C-alpha positions as CSV (number, residue, x, y, z in Angstrom):
1,M,18.8,-22.5,3.7
2,S,18.5,-19.7,1.1
3,K,18.9,-15.9,2.1
4,D,16.0,-13.8,2.5
5,L,17.1,-10.4,1.1
6,V,15.7,-6.8,1.6
7,F,17.0,-3.8,0.0
8,I,16.4,-0.5,1.3
9,A,16.2,2.5,-1.5
10,S,16.0,6.3,-1.3
11,G,17.5,9.4,-2.4
12,G,20.1,9.4,0.1
13,R,19.7,11.8,3.4
14,T,17.1,9.4,4.7
15,G,19.4,7.4,7.1
16,T,19.2,4.1,5.4
17,Q,22.2,2.8,7.1
18,F,20.7,3.9,10.5
19,L,17.5,2.3,9.6
20,G,19.2,-0.8,8.6
21,D,21.1,-1.2,11.5
22,L,18.2,-0.6,13.8
23,L,16.1,-3.3,11.9
24,A,19.0,-5.8,12.5
25,T,18.6,-5.1,16.2
26,I,14.9,-5.8,16.5
27,I,14.6,-8.5,13.9
28,E,16.0,-11.9,15.1
29,D,18.2,-13.8,12.7
30,C,18.9,-10.4,10.7
31,W,22.2,-8.8,9.3
32,S,22.4,-5.2,8.1
33,E,24.9,-4.4,5.5
34,H,25.7,-0.9,3.9
35,E,28.0,-1.2,1.0
36,A,28.7,2.8,0.7
37,D,30.8,4.2,-1.8
38,M,34.4,4.1,-0.3
39,F,35.2,7.6,-1.7
40,A,32.3,9.1,0.1
41,G,33.9,8.5,3.4
42,F,36.5,6.0,4.9
43,N,36.0,4.9,8.5
44,A,36.6,1.7,10.5
45,K,34.3,-0.3,8.9
46,S,35.8,0.3,5.4
47,W,38.6,-2.3,6.0
48,Q,36.1,-4.9,6.8
49,R,34.2,-4.1,3.8
50,I,37.5,-4.3,1.7
51,Q,37.7,-7.9,3.3
52,D,34.5,-8.8,2.4
53,F,34.3,-7.6,-1.1
54,G,37.8,-7.1,-2.2
55,L,40.2,-4.4,-3.0
56,W,39.4,-4.4,-6.5
57,H,35.7,-4.1,-6.0
58,M,35.7,-1.4,-3.1
59,V,38.6,0.7,-4.1
60,I,40.4,0.4,-7.5
61,G,37.5,-0.7,-9.5
62,R,35.1,2.1,-8.1
63,A,37.9,4.7,-9.1
64,L,37.8,3.3,-12.6
65,G,34.0,3.2,-12.9
66,Q,34.2,-0.7,-13.3
67,T,32.5,-1.8,-9.6
68,G,30.1,-0.8,-7.2
69,L,26.4,0.1,-7.2
70,R,26.7,3.7,-8.3
71,A,28.8,2.8,-11.6
72,A,26.3,-0.2,-12.4
73,G,23.1,1.9,-11.8
74,T,24.4,4.6,-13.7
75,K,25.4,2.5,-16.8
76,F,22.1,0.9,-16.6
77,L,20.0,4.1,-16.5
78,T,22.0,5.6,-19.2
79,G,21.6,2.8,-21.7
80,E,25.4,1.9,-21.4
81,A,24.9,-1.4,-19.9
82,D,22.3,-4.5,-20.4
83,I,20.1,-5.1,-17.2
84,S,20.7,-8.9,-17.6
85,K,24.5,-8.7,-17.6
86,L,24.3,-6.2,-14.9
87,A,21.9,-8.7,-12.8
88,E,24.3,-11.5,-13.4
89,K,27.2,-9.3,-12.3
90,L,25.5,-8.1,-9.1
91,R,24.5,-11.5,-8.1
92,R,27.8,-12.9,-8.4
93,Q,29.6,-10.0,-6.6
94,R,27.1,-10.6,-3.6
95,S,26.3,-14.2,-3.5
96,S,29.8,-15.5,-2.1
97,Y,29.5,-12.6,0.5
98,H,25.9,-13.5,1.6
99,A,26.7,-17.1,2.0
100,R,29.4,-16.2,4.5
101,I,26.9,-14.4,6.7
102,D,25.5,-16.7,9.5
103,E,21.9,-14.8,9.6
104,N,19.3,-15.9,7.2
105,L,17.8,-12.4,6.5
106,V,20.1,-9.8,5.1
107,I,19.4,-6.2,4.8
108,E,21.2,-4.3,2.3
109,S,20.6,-0.4,3.1
110,Y,22.4,1.5,0.3
111,W,20.3,4.3,-0.8
112,R,21.5,3.8,-4.4
113,W,19.4,0.7,-4.9
114,W,16.8,3.3,-6.2
115,M,18.4,2.9,-9.5
116,F,17.3,-0.8,-10.0
117,S,14.2,-0.3,-7.9
118,G,12.2,-1.4,-11.0
119,E,14.6,-4.3,-11.8
120,M,15.0,-5.9,-8.2
121,A,12.5,-9.1,-9.1
122,Q,15.0,-9.7,-12.1
123,I,18.1,-9.3,-10.1
124,W,17.3,-10.8,-6.9
125,P,13.7,-13.0,-7.3
126,G,11.7,-12.8,-4.0
127,A,13.7,-10.2,-2.6
128,K,11.8,-7.2,-1.1
129,T,12.6,-3.5,-1.4
130,I,11.8,-0.8,1.0
131,G,11.5,2.7,-0.4
132,I,12.1,5.8,1.9
133,I,10.7,9.1,0.4
134,R,11.4,12.4,1.8
135,D,9.9,15.8,1.3
136,P,11.8,17.4,-1.6
137,K,11.8,20.8,0.2
138,S,13.7,19.2,3.2
139,W,15.6,16.7,1.2
140,I,17.2,19.4,-1.3
141,S,18.0,21.6,1.8
142,S,19.9,18.6,3.5
143,W,21.8,17.7,0.3
144,L,22.8,21.4,0.0
145,A,23.8,21.5,3.5
146,H,25.6,18.3,3.4
147,D,27.6,19.5,0.3
148,K,30.1,22.3,1.5
149,S,30.2,23.6,-2.0
150,H,26.4,24.0,-2.1
151,S,26.6,22.9,-5.5
152,G,24.3,19.9,-4.9
153,T,26.6,17.6,-6.8
154,P,28.4,14.9,-4.6
155,W,32.0,14.8,-5.5
156,T,31.9,11.3,-5.8
157,Y,30.2,11.9,-9.4
158,Y,33.4,13.4,-10.9
159,F,34.7,9.8,-10.9
160,P,33.5,7.6,-13.9
161,P,31.0,6.8,-15.1
162,G,29.9,10.6,-14.0
163,P,26.5,11.9,-12.9
164,I,23.1,11.1,-14.1
165,T,21.7,14.2,-16.2
166,P,18.7,14.7,-18.4
167,A,21.0,14.3,-21.5
168,R,22.2,11.1,-20.6
169,I,18.9,9.5,-20.1
170,G,17.2,11.1,-22.9
171,D,15.1,13.7,-21.0
172,A,14.9,16.3,-24.0
173,E,12.7,18.8,-22.2
174,W,15.1,19.2,-19.1
175,T,18.3,18.6,-21.2
176,K,17.2,22.1,-23.0
177,R,16.6,23.8,-19.6
178,W,19.4,22.2,-17.5
179,N,22.2,24.9,-18.1
180,R,19.6,27.4,-16.6
181,L,19.0,25.5,-13.6
182,S,20.4,26.3,-10.1
183,P,21.4,23.5,-7.6
184,V,17.9,23.4,-6.1
185,G,16.4,22.9,-9.7
186,R,18.9,20.4,-10.6
187,L,18.4,18.5,-7.3
188,A,14.6,18.9,-7.9
189,W,15.1,16.9,-11.0
190,E,17.3,14.1,-9.4
191,W,14.5,13.8,-6.8
192,R,11.8,13.4,-9.6
193,E,13.9,10.6,-11.2
194,I,14.6,8.8,-8.0
195,Y,11.1,8.7,-6.7
196,R,9.2,8.1,-9.7
197,R,11.2,5.1,-10.3
198,I,10.8,3.8,-6.8
199,D,7.0,4.7,-6.8
200,A,6.6,2.8,-10.3
201,A,8.0,0.0,-8.5
202,A,5.7,0.1,-5.7
203,Q,2.8,0.2,-7.9
204,S,3.7,-2.9,-9.9
205,A,5.3,-5.4,-7.4
206,D,4.0,-6.3,-4.1
207,N,7.6,-6.8,-2.9
208,T,8.1,-3.3,-2.7
209,M,6.6,-0.7,-0.1
210,I,7.2,3.0,0.2
211,F,7.3,4.7,3.6
212,R,7.7,8.4,4.3
213,F,10.9,9.5,6.1
214,E,8.8,11.9,8.1
215,D,6.7,9.3,9.5
216,L,9.1,6.6,10.4
217,F,9.9,7.8,14.0
218,D,6.4,9.2,14.8
219,R,4.6,6.8,16.9
220,E,1.3,8.0,15.9
221,T,1.7,6.9,12.3
222,G,2.5,3.4,12.9
223,A,4.9,3.5,10.0
224,M,7.5,1.6,11.5
225,E,5.5,-1.2,12.8
226,R,4.3,-1.6,9.2
227,L,7.8,-1.5,8.1
228,V,9.2,-4.0,10.5
229,T,6.3,-6.5,9.5
230,F,7.1,-6.0,5.9
231,A,10.9,-6.4,6.2
232,S,10.3,-9.6,8.5
233,S,7.8,-11.7,6.5
234,H,9.0,-13.5,3.8
235,G,6.4,-16.1,2.4
236,G,6.2,-19.1,4.7
237,R,9.2,-17.8,6.7
238,Q,8.3,-15.2,9.7
239,Y,11.2,-13.6,11.5
240,H,10.5,-13.1,15.2
241,T,10.6,-9.5,16.0
242,G,10.9,-7.4,19.3
243,N,9.2,-4.2,20.5
244,V,9.1,-1.5,17.9
245,D,9.4,0.9,20.7
246,D,12.7,0.2,21.6
247,I,14.0,1.4,18.2
248,M,12.2,4.8,18.4
249,P,14.8,7.3,18.9
250,S,15.2,10.8,17.2
251,V,15.8,10.9,13.5
252,R,19.3,11.3,12.7
253,N,20.2,14.0,10.4
254,A,23.9,14.8,10.1
255,S,23.7,17.7,8.0
256,G,22.2,20.0,10.8
257,N,20.4,22.1,8.3
258,R,17.3,23.9,9.1
259,K,14.0,22.7,8.3
260,D,12.6,25.7,6.8
261,A,15.9,26.7,4.6
262,W,13.7,26.2,1.7
263,K,12.0,29.5,2.6
264,S,15.1,31.5,1.4
265,W,14.9,29.9,-2.2
266,S,14.2,32.3,-5.0
267,S,10.7,32.3,-6.5
268,Q,12.0,30.5,-9.6
269,D,13.4,27.7,-7.5
270,K,10.5,27.1,-5.8
271,A,8.3,27.0,-9.1
272,I,10.8,24.5,-10.5
273,V,10.6,22.3,-7.6
274,D,6.5,22.4,-7.9
275,E,6.8,21.8,-11.7
276,L,9.0,18.8,-11.2
277,C,8.0,17.3,-7.9
278,G,4.4,18.3,-7.9
279,P,2.8,15.1,-8.7
280,W,4.6,12.9,-6.3
281,M,4.3,15.8,-3.7
282,D,0.7,15.7,-3.8
283,K,0.7,11.6,-3.9
284,Y,2.6,11.4,-0.6
285,G,1.2,14.3,1.5
286,Y,3.8,17.1,1.0
287,A,2.8,20.5,0.6
288,R,3.7,22.2,-2.7
289,M,5.6,25.5,-2.7
290,A,2.3,27.1,-4.0
291,I,3.9,30.0,-6.0
292,A,1.3,32.5,-7.1
293,S,3.1,33.4,-10.2
294,P,5.2,30.6,-11.5
295,V,8.2,31.4,-13.9
296,R,7.5,31.3,-17.6
297,E,9.2,28.3,-19.2
298,S,10.8,30.8,-21.9
299,S,12.7,32.3,-19.1
300,L,14.4,29.1,-18.5
301,A,15.0,28.0,-22.0
302,Q,18.4,27.7,-23.6
């Protein structure tokens, strides 16, 4: 019997691993996997991942920018690698691992799947993608609190193939303005790139659905029930699910940042967030910064 696959994609800071593990407790015959970047944190499960995927794939290849989802996604988005070759490589890397899993439903909950959100049907035909979107105000605040240098740049980006920037993906407008942007502005640009890709995938594919991070553990929204139903339904195969109320704890947020941290941002930063993220904030019900006198574009140009 072939495996049914679900991928959870986001911009990070949305509890994707936590969510995947919760789904595995409520959906029968379900396994949750979180193949995180080894250089972002080494723990007890890291040894098991090395056994599952191999030392080259999990450590050596990542240090060299040759393996792992971060490297593959960056090379795809920057045009350094062809999607057909990357799809074949990703399938080859994971197929043998999936075959060793006893459960028939496998949930991969690594947020960097956003990089391939529009190509999942080509990589994994029949797979489902769950996109988790978070208000950019709290998302940016969370990344800044998580990154102790407050640079907004995860240190793993210093490994090859490096970070995704406007210049590397051909965004001429923001390439000109990049050097004048603060960490808040640069994170706002990254949020836009992530969620416009996930949103576009959801508009064009029935196998992709987006859920608001803020709604998942709010019983009144019914978001978790819809998510569980979506994740457990695969054509003619319906996986039995337990009581959703059993997995409704408080949202986990390791950064411990204040929800209103964005209020201390400069007027310029708030204006940039509105400019970059505004259309998707409107669409998904997030309040804009609503700056009365936005910064003139000329002041941000090189």
